Structure formats: structure tokens, C-alpha cells
Wavefront OBJ file of the C-alpha trace (Angstrom):
o trace
v -8.583 28.743 12.748
v -8.271 26.400 9.761
v -11.869 24.487 9.550
v -10.867 20.561 10.610
v -10.546 18.581 7.579
v -13.795 16.937 6.388
v -13.052 14.308 3.503
v -9.077 12.670 3.340
v -7.919 14.474 -0.123
v -7.990 17.720 2.598
v -5.061 16.535 4.459
v -2.794 17.075 1.591
v -2.914 20.226 1.421
v -2.132 20.155 4.967
v 0.765 18.040 4.255
v 2.219 20.266 1.624
v 2.138 23.268 4.317
v 3.251 21.462 6.706
v 6.764 19.416 5.086
v 9.993 20.838 3.369
v 8.992 21.228 -0.518
v 12.050 18.372 -0.889
v 9.883 16.109 1.320
v 6.089 16.585 -0.454
v 7.107 16.471 -3.476
v 8.993 12.979 -2.322
v 5.419 11.836 -0.859
v 3.652 13.275 -3.856
v 5.158 12.250 -6.742
v 5.122 9.742 -9.987
v 7.341 8.716 -12.487
v 8.146 10.470 -15.333
v 4.898 11.823 -16.879
v 2.969 11.144 -13.724
v 0.266 9.581 -16.595
v -0.530 6.497 -13.821
v -0.385 8.561 -10.723
v -3.084 10.735 -11.866
v -5.046 7.441 -13.468
v -4.787 5.398 -10.010
v -7.111 7.908 -8.649
v -9.561 9.144 -11.676
v -10.244 5.232 -13.058
v -12.178 5.212 -9.460
v -14.453 7.518 -10.937
v -15.177 6.089 -14.277
v -16.475 3.270 -12.342
v -20.568 3.811 -10.696
v -22.081 2.454 -7.903
v -25.364 -0.146 -9.057
v -27.590 0.288 -5.212
v -30.079 -1.847 -3.686
v -33.089 -0.573 -1.973
v -35.734 -1.414 0.914
v -32.687 -3.850 2.158
v -32.035 -4.257 6.423
v -28.748 -2.143 6.971
v -29.621 -1.087 10.585
v -26.350 -2.649 11.171
v -23.315 -2.634 9.418
v -20.741 -4.922 9.871
v -17.432 -4.282 8.377
v -15.265 -6.258 9.722
v -12.746 -8.949 7.848
v -9.949 -10.865 7.848
v -6.529 -10.938 6.110
v -4.727 -14.726 6.729
v -6.626 -15.300 9.212
v -6.140 -11.766 10.984
v -9.409 -10.531 11.871
v -9.655 -6.842 11.255
v -12.042 -4.257 12.006
v -12.406 -2.905 7.945
v -11.150 -4.036 4.747
v -8.654 -0.630 5.026
v -5.303 -1.420 5.789
v -2.109 0.429 6.147
v 0.455 0.442 2.373
v 3.798 0.422 3.198
v 5.157 3.668 2.742
v 9.032 4.567 3.517
v 10.832 6.798 5.224
v 7.662 8.466 7.853
v 10.386 10.508 10.193
v 10.670 13.166 6.997
v 7.041 13.239 7.933
v 6.939 12.964 11.767
v 9.313 13.319 14.515
v 8.236 10.227 15.781
v 7.834 7.937 12.029
v 6.476 4.818 12.482
v 5.939 4.255 15.921
v 3.044 7.194 15.398
v 1.816 5.291 12.209
v 1.804 1.880 14.269
v 0.121 3.260 17.296
v -2.746 4.383 15.512
v -3.009 1.064 12.994
v -3.293 -1.146 16.321
v -6.232 2.119 17.526
v -7.698 1.538 14.717
v -7.787 -2.363 14.565
v -6.068 -3.193 11.729
v -2.740 -3.761 9.755
v -0.247 -1.710 9.350
v 2.419 -3.261 6.251
v 6.350 -2.207 8.134
v 8.343 -0.433 5.039
v 12.288 -2.137 4.537
v 12.472 1.374 3.871
v 11.513 2.756 7.626
v 13.329 5.073 9.848
v 12.073 3.644 12.603
v 13.550 -0.178 13.355
v 11.846 -3.197 13.113
v 11.613 -3.551 16.854
v 11.083 -0.008 17.918
v 7.524 -0.680 16.081
v 7.319 -4.628 17.634
v 7.398 -3.434 20.549
v 5.452 0.865 19.658
v 2.477 -1.212 20.223
v -0.038 -4.904 20.209
v -0.736 -5.326 16.708
v -0.998 -7.419 13.674
v 1.364 -6.350 11.639
v 3.362 -7.672 8.095
v 7.160 -6.405 6.988
v 8.032 -5.606 3.360
v 10.680 -6.368 1.670
v 13.060 -5.601 -1.204
v 15.802 -8.208 -1.907
v 19.206 -6.845 -1.937
v 22.260 -7.794 -3.983
v 23.667 -9.095 -1.016
v 21.076 -11.051 -0.127
v 22.286 -11.411 3.669
v 21.266 -8.502 4.239
v 18.171 -9.243 3.693
v 17.321 -12.368 4.825
v 18.621 -10.792 8.271
v 16.111 -8.264 7.904
v 13.537 -11.142 7.441
v 14.547 -12.983 10.839
v 14.256 -10.017 12.645
v 10.990 -9.758 11.525
v 9.634 -12.539 11.703
v 12.220 -11.832 15.635
v 9.876 -9.882 16.530
v 5.742 -10.880 15.867
v 5.588 -9.834 12.191
v 2.942 -11.895 10.872
v 3.642 -12.226 7.173
v 6.322 -10.980 3.951
v 4.979 -8.703 2.128
v 7.824 -8.653 -0.927
v 8.017 -5.810 -3.682
v 8.567 -7.380 -6.950
v 8.635 -4.490 -9.214
v 12.071 -3.224 -8.323
v 14.983 -4.399 -9.983
v 15.576 -0.450 -10.096
v 13.951 2.368 -9.222
v 11.438 4.432 -11.361
v 12.438 8.548 -12.379
v 10.767 10.736 -10.009
v 12.127 13.719 -11.710
v 10.699 15.794 -9.174
v 13.304 14.020 -6.309
v 16.219 14.133 -9.563
v 15.125 18.071 -9.319
v 15.566 18.653 -5.781
v 17.886 16.270 -5.153
v 16.770 14.228 -2.908
v 18.851 12.829 -0.395
v 17.828 9.462 1.478
v 18.954 9.693 5.633
v 20.380 6.867 7.105
v 18.402 4.396 8.077
v 18.694 2.600 11.272
v 17.164 -0.518 10.387
v 20.508 -1.618 8.703
v 22.878 0.576 10.677
v 26.004 -1.393 10.757
v 25.142 -3.587 7.752
v 25.047 -1.188 4.993
v 25.361 2.557 4.531
v 22.147 4.993 2.718
v 25.626 7.564 1.661
v 26.333 7.295 -1.950
v 28.705 9.745 -4.259
v 26.199 11.335 -6.044
v 26.165 14.956 -7.039
v 23.099 14.631 -10.032
v 20.163 14.232 -9.171
v 18.266 11.955 -6.707
v 20.652 10.312 -3.585
v 17.680 7.636 -3.635
v 18.204 6.270 -7.460
v 21.603 6.243 -6.444
v 21.326 3.976 -3.083
v 18.631 1.808 -5.131
v 20.990 1.396 -8.422
v 23.786 0.814 -5.985
v 21.760 -2.001 -3.250
v 18.618 -3.634 -5.191
v 19.306 -6.585 -6.965
v 17.798 -6.512 -10.763
v 18.087 -10.658 -10.954
v 15.669 -11.118 -8.703
v 12.997 -13.575 -10.596
v 10.584 -16.134 -9.814
v 13.162 -19.173 -8.849
v 14.336 -16.844 -5.877
v 10.527 -16.822 -4.253
v 11.944 -20.657 -2.797
v 15.021 -18.831 -1.553
v 12.816 -16.456 -0.042
v 10.393 -19.193 1.427
v 14.283 -21.223 2.242
v 14.411 -18.735 5.121
v 11.087 -17.872 6.886
v 8.267 -19.522 8.116
v 6.157 -16.319 7.386
v 3.944 -16.930 4.353
v 4.823 -14.592 2.089
v 3.131 -12.203 -0.167
v 4.146 -10.760 -3.404
v 2.922 -7.272 -4.436
v 3.640 -5.560 -7.319
v 1.190 -7.701 -9.694
v -1.012 -5.952 -12.755
v -1.159 -9.017 -15.658
v -2.938 -12.118 -15.218
v -0.209 -13.965 -16.155
v 2.263 -12.609 -13.170
v -0.876 -14.336 -11.239
v -0.943 -17.607 -12.244
v 2.751 -17.780 -11.745
v 2.184 -15.876 -8.123
v 0.323 -19.044 -7.594
v 2.685 -21.929 -9.172
v 6.004 -20.107 -7.019
v 3.605 -21.118 -4.055
v 2.994 -16.923 -2.625
v 0.288 -16.969 0.137
v -1.002 -13.849 -0.869
v -0.514 -10.949 -4.657
v -1.331 -7.014 -3.762
v -2.008 -5.829 -7.499
v 0.320 -2.504 -7.278
v 1.582 0.017 -9.469
v 3.318 1.400 -6.877
v 1.245 3.977 -6.234
v 2.652 4.471 -9.871
v 6.313 5.670 -8.900
v 8.117 2.931 -11.361
v 7.292 2.402 -14.587
v 5.003 5.348 -15.850
v 1.265 4.200 -18.266
v 1.170 1.510 -16.618
v -2.468 0.682 -16.226
v -4.448 2.110 -13.109
v -4.755 -0.650 -10.520
v -8.564 -0.369 -10.683
v -8.675 -0.814 -14.619
v -6.844 -4.503 -13.925
v -8.001 -5.785 -10.361
v -10.566 -8.014 -12.263
v -7.965 -10.334 -14.827
v -6.011 -10.303 -11.389
v -8.939 -11.540 -9.552
v -10.548 -13.799 -12.073
v -6.813 -15.473 -12.805
v -6.148 -16.445 -8.447
v -9.820 -17.689 -8.986
v -9.980 -17.409 -5.080
v -7.050 -20.110 -4.291
v -5.562 -17.242 -2.400
v -6.913 -14.082 -1.104
v -5.738 -10.783 -3.931
v -5.530 -7.452 -2.008
v -5.611 -3.782 -3.458
v -3.053 -1.321 -3.586
v -3.457 2.523 -4.933
v -5.505 5.195 -5.613
v -8.109 4.920 -2.191
v -9.497 7.921 -1.168
v -12.734 7.585 -0.634
v -14.810 4.938 1.238
v -17.168 4.678 -2.028
v -13.265 3.330 -3.573
v -12.894 0.950 -0.948
v -16.050 -1.052 -1.667
v -15.518 -0.738 -5.825
v -12.263 -2.525 -4.355
v -14.549 -5.000 -2.908
v -16.795 -5.101 -5.855
v -14.540 -6.326 -7.802
v -12.732 -9.033 -5.460
v -10.517 -7.453 -3.519
v -10.225 -8.805 -0.241
v -8.936 -5.473 1.441
v -7.282 -2.410 0.152
v -4.206 -0.817 1.067
v -3.447 2.862 1.528
v -0.372 4.841 1.608
v -0.446 8.612 0.901
v -3.533 9.654 2.612
v -1.160 7.947 6.041
v 2.056 9.913 5.286
v -0.464 13.267 4.675
v -2.322 12.937 8.073
v 1.514 12.010 9.582
v 2.572 15.276 8.196
v -0.424 17.244 9.183
v -0.966 15.941 12.780
v 1.097 12.685 13.737
v -0.736 9.708 15.236
v -4.343 11.376 15.915
v -4.093 12.560 11.788
v -2.762 8.895 10.867
v -6.241 7.570 13.040
v -7.819 10.488 11.760
v -6.917 9.312 7.543
v -7.734 5.734 8.571
v -11.304 6.703 10.751
v -13.147 8.716 8.009
v -12.363 5.895 5.225
v -13.812 3.472 7.761
v -17.408 6.090 8.063
v -17.124 7.263 4.421
v -16.999 3.068 3.549
v -19.706 2.099 6.214
v -22.379 4.690 4.581
v -21.474 3.183 1.117
v -22.172 -0.139 2.558
v -25.285 1.306 3.946
v -26.698 3.119 0.936
v -25.928 0.254 -1.393
v -27.859 -2.486 0.729
v -24.985 -4.476 1.563
v -25.172 -5.044 5.353
v -21.768 -7.464 5.568
v -19.146 -7.557 3.540
v -19.764 -10.857 1.667
v -22.924 -8.588 -0.414
v -20.815 -6.595 -2.405
v -19.889 -8.209 -5.245
v -19.639 -7.073 -8.974
v -23.126 -6.181 -9.379
v -22.975 -3.263 -7.112
v -20.923 -1.697 -9.354
v -20.686 -1.396 -13.264
v -17.337 -0.899 -15.291
v -16.163 1.327 -18.113
v -16.412 -2.434 -20.016
v -19.815 -2.914 -18.692
v -20.663 0.131 -20.342
v -18.719 -1.198 -23.096
v -20.793 -4.381 -23.495
v -23.611 -2.706 -23.112
v -23.699 -0.637 -26.318
v -21.777 -3.847 -28.587
l 1 2 3 4 5 6 7 8 9 10 11 12 13 14 15 16 17 18 19 20 21 22 23 24 25 26 27 28 29 30 31 32 33 34 35 36 37 38 39 40 41 42 43 44 45 46 47 48 49 50 51 52 53 54 55 56 57 58 59 60 61 62 63 64 65 66 67 68 69 70 71 72 73 74 75 76 77 78 79 80 81 82 83 84 85 86 87 88 89 90 91 92 93 94 95 96 97 98 99 100 101 102 103 104 105 106 107 108 109 110 111 112 113 114 115 116 117 118 119 120 121 122 123 124 125 126 127 128 129 130 131 132 133 134 135 136 137 138 139 140 141 142 143 144 145 146 147 148 149 150 151 152 153 154 155 156 157 158 159 160 161 162 163 164 165 166 167 168 169 170 171 172 173 174 175 176 177 178 179 180 181 182 183 184 185 186 187 188 189 190 191 192 193 194 195 196 197 198 199 200 201 202 203 204 205 206 207 208 209 210 211 212 213 214 215 216 217 218 219 220 221 222 223 224 225 226 227 228 229 230 231 232 233 234 235 236 237 238 239 240 241 242 243 244 245 246 247 248 249 250 251 252 253 254 255 256 257 258 259 260 261 262 263 264 265 266 267 268 269 270 271 272 273 274 275 276 277 278 279 280 281 282 283 284 285 286 287 288 289 290 291 292 293 294 295 296 297 298 299 300 301 302 303 304 305 306 307 308 309 310 311 312 313 314 315 316 317 318 319 320 321 322 323 324 325 326 327 328 329 330 331 332 333 334 335 336 337 338 339 340 341 342 343 344 345 346 347 348 349 350 351 352 353 354 355 356 357 358 359 360 361 362 363 364
């Protein structure tokens, strides 16, 4: 029997063994040259830690709050699509793992399990991620269903007026399954003899006219707080605050949209400074180690979102695989806090890391 994984990265190989090539490529792939895909992970390696010694770390408290909801550690589950391609229990298994770890899952608009199924699967705080369709009535109905079923926030993905060019999906002629959330509303079946079925579906349904003024429309159809996901610049961070969102997710969509955007960890400080502590900033992209979580918090994130590793855990071992991935990251993060001399989340500051810009300034 193969040895049990000892870190999150080892789950990727287990997922590769478990999944058909089309689905594995779909989950792992990025846009075009996949430059940003590599950078999302590599950029973390260029940030070093500055630990403090002789601090009492006999007790380390990782707990924090997001939008007022307490979680066991600042590690949340990012919205990722179509979990039943990875495991028959799909998002229900993922939700149960998140609940067992006392953290927040953001359910994807492109979920293979329904909003209602996930809501009834376990008792936990959950957010709901949305895209806005050309048929706004469908998106509005999904928001209302999420609110009715106890989801606590809406996360608007704003970097997808069109789907990025994912060449593995084009080669594999990736087929999107019929999503049960949209039964009777819209079909995911499209007539496309060439390339990715998913890309053709997105082109036919996603609203490319969506703009800042439409945040007012979204706020008018729900009482839930709205977070905007896909912010990479201080300009957009300020606009997000102007339109009154409740939070920001720094994200480049797992490097699946526009290639050669910067790694998210390299722009986190820029966004955090623009926001100035007025609303929470969450971080998404490239988290593979507990040290990565620590670095993101040191640079101003309130919590991080974990995407691909969750799917790898799900593919490898269902609910238990997801739970183990989260637990591994939590254990590593707790150890990093202890070895850095930070017994509480609020003790983690920018003085605990050294970035490339810090190194550059020290040379001038």
C-alpha cells in the first residue's frame, strides 16, 4: 500500500491517479502559457519569514472571524466548480468536511449538487458564489435560493466577462455536465464541435456587459453582504469600496482567466493598503502550505481561500480527503505561528515577512 500523504501537494498525484485525464486537466489547468498558474505558487517561495524567538507559544490560537462568523483558522474553501467530476458525493462531501473543520465553504454557482442539497447536508456557515448571466432573472433566482437556504454572503466573481483560454480543455473537448441547479431554467448542452464545450456554454450565458453600476442591482435583490472576487489592483479595490461591497477577494481566478496577470500574493499589499482596513480582504491563489497562509495574513489578508488542493483531496478520498487537506494546512499554519513567535492571529504582522520589494529597498 502506498504511504499516506504527509502534505497537501501529495494529494495532487493521488487525484491524477483517480481521475480521467479530461477532468484532471480541467482542475489543474490554467490559461494559455500557464505563466500565472506557476507564479501563483512560486511567488510564495520568494517571500521569507522573520521569526521572533523567546515568545510564549505554549498556547496558539488560530481562530478568527470573517464577516462576524467565527472559524477555527483563517483557512476557507474557495468556490470551485463541478465537484461530482471528482467524487460521486460532490459538494455535499466537501461541505461536510468544511463543517467538520469548523470553517466556511463558498459554494460555486457551477456546483453539481444543488444549493438546497448542500444546505441540508450539514449545519455550517456557508457563502454562495455567483456569476451574472445574460438572463439576469436566473442569477437573481439563484441568489434568492441561497438566501432562503441560509447562506450568509454572496461572492460575486467579477473577472469572467468571458472564459479564459484553457488549452487543455480545448484539446480534450471538455464537456460540462448538466448542472442541476439550473434544471428547467437553462441547459448546459451546447452545439460546439470544436474545442471546449464549457467555453461555448460560458460565451452563450455569461453577461459580458456587467459593470460597476450593476452592483446596485445585485444589492437590490438581496439582504446578504456582497463580496467581490477578482480584484488585483488598488484602482479596483477603491471602486469596490465606492459601490459599497462588504469585502474583497484578491484573486486571479486560480490563473484560469487572463495569463500574465501577477501572482495574487504579489499584489495583496497593494489592495490591502487601498482598502485601509475599512472592509475585510480575503486572499485566493496558490496556497499549498501553512507557511503560505501565514505569509498572506502577514501581508494583510483576513483569511485565505483554498481551491485546487480541496478538489485533489476530494478526488483522492471524498469527505475524508478534503478534511485531511484542511487539517494539514491548519497543522502547518499552527506550527508556523509557534515557530514565528505569534500565539494569536493578531500577532502576525508585516514585520514577520520579507518580500522581494523589501529586499530591493534594502539594496538601494
